[in-house]
Backbone as a printed PyTorch tensor [residue, N CA C, xyz], in Angstrom:
tensor([[[ 37.0570,  51.1520,  -0.6120],
         [ 36.0940,  51.0560,   0.4690],
         [ 34.6930,  50.8710,  -0.1340]],

        [[ 33.9750,  49.9030,   0.3800],
         [ 32.6210,  49.6490,  -0.0980],
         [ 31.6460,  50.6590,   0.4910]],

        [[ 30.7340,  51.1000,  -0.3440],
         [ 29.6990,  51.9840,   0.1750],
         [ 28.4140,  51.1940,   0.3860]],

        [[ 27.4350,  51.8320,   0.9930],
         [ 26.1820,  51.1550,   1.3320],
         [ 25.4750,  50.6220,   0.0990]],

        [[ 25.4420,  51.4050,  -0.9640],
         [ 24.7630,  50.9810,  -2.1880],
         [ 25.3810,  49.6890,  -2.7240]],

        [[ 26.6890,  49.6330,  -2.7750],
         [ 27.3810,  48.4420,  -3.2710],
         [ 27.0770,  47.2320,  -2.4030]],

        [[ 27.0870,  47.4150,  -1.0950],
         [ 26.8280,  46.2950,  -0.1910],
         [ 25.3990,  45.7780,  -0.3470]],

        [[ 24.4370,  46.6730,  -0.4460],
         [ 23.0370,  46.2560,  -0.5720],
         [ 22.8010,  45.5790,  -1.9100]],

        [[ 23.3140,  46.1610,  -2.9970],
         [ 23.0910,  45.5440,  -4.3050],
         [ 23.8280,  44.2150,  -4.4290]],

        [[ 25.0150,  44.0990,  -3.8440],
         [ 25.7300,  42.8060,  -3.8480],
         [ 24.9630,  41.7560,  -3.0560]],

        [[ 24.4270,  42.1440,  -1.9040],
         [ 23.6450,  41.1990,  -1.0880],
         [ 22.3870,  40.7720,  -1.8370]],

        [[ 21.7330,  41.7100,  -2.4900],
         [ 20.5190,  41.4030,  -3.2480],
         [ 20.8350,  40.4560,  -4.4120]],

        [[ 21.9190,  40.6990,  -5.0950],
         [ 22.3380,  39.8270,  -6.1920],
         [ 22.6380,  38.4220,  -5.6790]],

        [[ 23.3200,  38.3290,  -4.5360],
         [ 23.6310,  37.0320,  -3.9550],
         [ 22.3890,  36.2590,  -3.5520]],

        [[ 21.4500,  36.9370,  -2.9170],
         [ 20.2040,  36.2870,  -2.4850],
         [ 19.4100,  35.8260,  -3.7030]],

        [[ 19.3700,  36.6440,  -4.7440],
         [ 18.6630,  36.2440,  -5.9610],
         [ 19.2770,  34.9850,  -6.5700]],

        [[ 20.5920,  34.8910,  -6.5280],
         [ 21.2710,  33.6990,  -7.0280],
         [ 20.9310,  32.4730,  -6.1990]],

        [[ 20.8760,  32.6490,  -4.9000],
         [ 20.5230,  31.5260,  -4.0190],
         [ 19.0980,  31.0580,  -4.2870]],

        [[ 18.1870,  31.9890,  -4.5060],
         [ 16.8000,  31.6140,  -4.8080],
         [ 16.7360,  30.7930,  -6.1040]],

        [[ 17.5410,  31.1620,  -7.0750],
         [ 17.5980,  30.3950,  -8.3200],
         [ 18.0810,  28.9770,  -8.0550]],

        [[ 19.1050,  28.8490,  -7.2220],
         [ 19.6450,  27.5220,  -6.9080],
         [ 18.6310,  26.6590,  -6.1620]],

        [[ 17.8950,  27.2680,  -5.2200],
         [ 16.8490,  26.5130,  -4.5170],
         [ 15.7840,  26.0460,  -5.5030]],

        [[ 15.4350,  26.9080,  -6.4460],
         [ 14.4540,  26.5470,  -7.4580],
         [ 14.9010,  25.3670,  -8.3070]],

        [[ 16.1990,  25.2090,  -8.4750],
         [ 16.7370,  24.0740,  -9.2140],
         [ 16.8260,  22.8200,  -8.3460]],

        [[ 17.1990,  22.9890,  -7.0870],
         [ 17.4200,  21.8380,  -6.2020],
         [ 16.1280,  21.1770,  -5.7290]],

        [[ 15.1710,  21.9680,  -5.3270],
         [ 13.9650,  21.4320,  -4.6870],
         [ 13.2530,  20.3950,  -5.5610]],

        [[ 12.9950,  20.6660,  -6.8370],
         [ 12.2790,  19.6620,  -7.6260],
         [ 13.0940,  18.3940,  -7.8920]],

        [[ 14.4060,  18.4750,  -7.7470],
         [ 15.2610,  17.3310,  -8.0210],
         [ 15.4970,  16.4610,  -6.7870]],

        [[ 15.0020,  16.8880,  -5.6530],
         [ 15.2330,  16.1820,  -4.4000],
         [ 14.1030,  15.1990,  -4.1390]],

        [[ 14.4590,  13.9270,  -3.9570],
         [ 13.4440,  12.9100,  -3.6850],
         [ 13.1780,  12.7400,  -2.1990]],

        [[ 14.1600,  13.0480,  -1.3680],
         [ 14.0190,  12.9020,   0.0790],
         [ 13.0570,  13.9780,   0.5920]],

        [[ 11.9150,  13.5360,   1.1180],
         [ 10.8710,  14.4820,   1.5370],
         [ 11.3370,  15.4070,   2.6510]],

        [[ 12.1220,  14.9010,   3.5940],
         [ 12.6080,  15.7440,   4.7010],
         [ 13.5650,  16.8060,   4.1850]],

        [[ 14.4540,  16.3930,   3.2910],
         [ 15.3910,  17.3590,   2.7110],
         [ 14.6420,  18.3890,   1.8810]],

        [[ 13.6620,  17.9360,   1.1160],
         [ 12.8670,  18.8470,   0.2940],
         [ 12.1680,  19.8850,   1.1710]],

        [[ 11.5870,  19.4380,   2.2820],
         [ 10.9010,  20.3600,   3.1900],
         [ 11.8840,  21.3560,   3.8010]],

        [[ 13.0660,  20.8770,   4.1620],
         [ 14.1020,  21.7450,   4.7350],
         [ 14.5340,  22.7970,   3.7120]],

        [[ 14.7390,  22.3820,   2.4720],
         [ 15.1320,  23.3230,   1.4250],
         [ 14.0460,  24.3620,   1.1690]],

        [[ 12.7920,  23.9250,   1.2090],
         [ 11.6830,  24.8660,   1.0300],
         [ 11.6470,  25.9000,   2.1490]],

        [[ 11.9070,  25.4500,   3.3700],
         [ 11.9100,  26.3800,   4.5060],
         [ 13.0450,  27.3940,   4.3640]],

        [[ 14.2110,  26.9150,   3.9890],
         [ 15.3550,  27.8220,   3.7990],
         [ 15.0620,  28.7850,   2.6510]],

        [[ 14.4580,  28.2720,   1.5670],
         [ 14.1050,  29.1240,   0.4350],
         [ 13.1280,  30.2200,   0.8630]],

        [[ 12.1310,  29.8580,   1.6880],
         [ 11.1540,  30.8460,   2.1510],
         [ 11.8260,  31.9350,   2.9780]],

        [[ 12.7630,  31.5540,   3.8350],
         [ 13.5060,  32.5460,   4.6260],
         [ 14.3490,  33.4290,   3.7130]],

        [[ 14.9220,  32.8160,   2.7010],
         [ 15.7310,  33.5490,   1.7300],
         [ 14.8570,  34.5560,   0.9730]],

        [[ 13.6360,  34.1460,   0.6280],
         [ 12.7120,  35.0520,  -0.0570],
         [ 12.3520,  36.2460,   0.8300]],

        [[ 12.1760,  36.0050,   2.1140],
         [ 11.8760,  37.1190,   3.0270],
         [ 13.0520,  38.0830,   3.0970]],

        [[ 14.2670,  37.5530,   3.1200],
         [ 15.4570,  38.4150,   3.1230],
         [ 15.5490,  39.2120,   1.8310]],

        [[ 15.2610,  38.5380,   0.7260],
         [ 15.3050,  39.2090,  -0.5700],
         [ 14.3080,  40.3570,  -0.6090]],

        [[ 13.1250,  40.1220,  -0.0690],
         [ 12.0970,  41.1630,  -0.0670],
         [ 12.5270,  42.3530,   0.7880]],

        [[ 13.1240,  42.0970,   1.9380],
         [ 13.6030,  43.1910,   2.7930],
         [ 14.6900,  43.9920,   2.0860]],

        [[ 15.6500,  43.2900,   1.4820],
         [ 16.7210,  43.9810,   0.7650],
         [ 16.1680,  44.7880,  -0.4060]],

        [[ 15.2050,  44.2160,  -1.1050],
         [ 14.5810,  44.9030,  -2.2320],
         [ 13.9240,  46.2050,  -1.7700]],

        [[ 13.2010,  46.1460,  -0.6580],
         [ 12.5280,  47.3580,  -0.1570],
         [ 13.5500,  48.4110,   0.2770]],

        [[ 14.6210,  47.9930,   0.9030],
         [ 15.6790,  48.9410,   1.2900],
         [ 16.2700,  49.5900,   0.0420]],

        [[ 16.5690,  48.7570,  -0.9650],
         [ 17.1620,  49.2780,  -2.1980],
         [ 16.2110,  50.2490,  -2.8950]],

        [[ 14.9140,  49.9420,  -2.8980],
         [ 13.9240,  50.8390,  -3.5130],
         [ 13.8250,  52.1510,  -2.7500]],

        [[ 13.7600,  52.0690,  -1.4060],
         [ 13.6310,  53.2740,  -0.5880],
         [ 14.7990,  54.2230,  -0.7910]],

        [[ 15.9820,  53.6750,  -0.9790],
         [ 17.1710,  54.5020,  -1.1140],
         [ 17.5100,  54.8000,  -2.5750]],

        [[ 16.6350,  54.3890,  -3.4810],
         [ 16.8250,  54.5810,  -4.9260],
         [ 18.0870,  53.9070,  -5.4470]],

        [[ 18.4840,  52.8040,  -4.8120],
         [ 19.6120,  52.0150,  -5.3020],
         [ 19.1460,  51.0690,  -6.4040]],

        [[ 17.8600,  50.8080,  -6.4250],
         [ 17.2830,  49.9080,  -7.4180],
         [ 16.0150,  50.5440,  -7.9570]],

        [[ 15.9390,  50.6440,  -9.2550],
         [ 14.7380,  51.1790,  -9.8910],
         [ 14.2350,  50.0970, -10.8460]],

        [[ 13.0650,  49.5460, -10.5570],
         [ 12.5570,  48.4630, -11.3960],
         [ 12.1730,  48.9550, -12.7900]],

        [[ 12.1030,  48.0290, -13.7080],
         [ 11.6690,  48.3580, -15.0650],
         [ 10.2210,  48.8210, -15.0260]],

        [[  9.8270,  49.5360, -16.0600],
         [  8.4430,  49.9810, -16.1490],
         [  7.5180,  48.7790, -16.2370]],

        [[  6.3060,  48.9480, -15.7370],
         [  5.3230,  47.8790, -15.8110],
         [  4.9230,  47.6580, -17.2650]],

        [[  4.6550,  46.4110, -17.5850],
         [  4.2250,  46.0700, -18.9400],
         [  2.8220,  46.6040, -19.1900]],

        [[  2.5930,  46.9960, -20.4270],
         [  1.2550,  47.4490, -20.8050],
         [  0.3480,  46.2270, -20.9570]],

        [[ -0.9480,  46.4510, -20.9680],
         [ -1.8810,  45.3370, -21.1490],
         [ -1.6620,  44.6750, -22.5060]],

        [[ -1.3170,  45.4610, -23.4950],
         [ -1.0530,  44.9150, -24.8310],
         [  0.1600,  43.9670, -24.7850]],

        [[  1.2150,  44.3640, -24.0800],
         [  2.3970,  43.5080, -23.9570],
         [  2.0690,  42.2230, -23.1980]],

        [[  1.2870,  42.3380, -22.1470],
         [  0.8770,  41.1690, -21.3610],
         [  0.0680,  40.2120, -22.2290]],

        [[ -0.8860,  40.7540, -22.9690],
         [ -1.7230,  39.9290, -23.8470],
         [ -0.8850,  39.2290, -24.9190]],

        [[  0.0990,  39.9270, -25.4440],
         [  0.9750,  39.3480, -26.4670],
         [  1.7490,  38.1560, -25.9100]],

        [[  2.3280,  38.3040, -24.7340],
         [  3.0820,  37.2080, -24.1150],
         [  2.1570,  36.0430, -23.7910]],

        [[  0.9690,  36.3400, -23.2890],
         [ -0.0050,  35.2810, -22.9950],
         [ -0.3460,  34.4950, -24.2520]],

        [[ -0.5310,  35.1930, -25.3540],
         [ -0.8940,  34.4960, -26.5940],
         [  0.2490,  33.6110, -27.0780]],

        [[  1.4810,  34.0720, -26.9350],
         [  2.6370,  33.2600, -27.3280],
         [  2.7170,  32.0130, -26.4540]],

        [[  2.5520,  32.1860, -25.1520],
         [  2.6390,  31.0410, -24.2400],
         [  1.4750,  30.0720, -24.4460]],

        [[  0.3060,  30.5810, -24.7370],
         [ -0.8500,  29.7240, -24.9900],
         [ -0.6410,  28.9070, -26.2560]],

        [[ -0.1070,  29.5480, -27.3050],
         [  0.1670,  28.8420, -28.5510],
         [  1.2240,  27.7580, -28.3520]],

        [[  2.2560,  28.0590, -27.5680],
         [  3.3300,  27.0990, -27.3140],
         [  2.8260,  25.8850, -26.5590]],

        [[  1.9330,  26.0950, -25.6100],
         [  1.4440,  24.9850, -24.8000],
         [  0.4660,  24.1020, -25.5600]],

        [[ -0.1250,  24.6170, -26.6180],
         [ -1.0780,  23.8330, -27.4100],
         [ -0.3800,  22.9410, -28.4230]],

        [[  0.8580,  23.2160, -28.7160],
         [  1.5890,  22.4400, -29.7390],
         [  2.1130,  21.1420, -29.2040]]])
């Protein structure tokens, strides 16, 4: 029998996967009407993901990683800046 935690985390995982797929499809679509439709569906999917995320956080089903320190952020920025200059 599935419990609430399993159902919410499975739904969140599924929505996250769909968002990844939209991110891949949208830039590859040349048809402007289809592209707009995919963007609209993606936006609705993002709203669902946000709702599921908040439910999971409220019920402690999902605990995000600790926030990066400023030093870690600066380090990643420097790596990305160096990569883009090459």
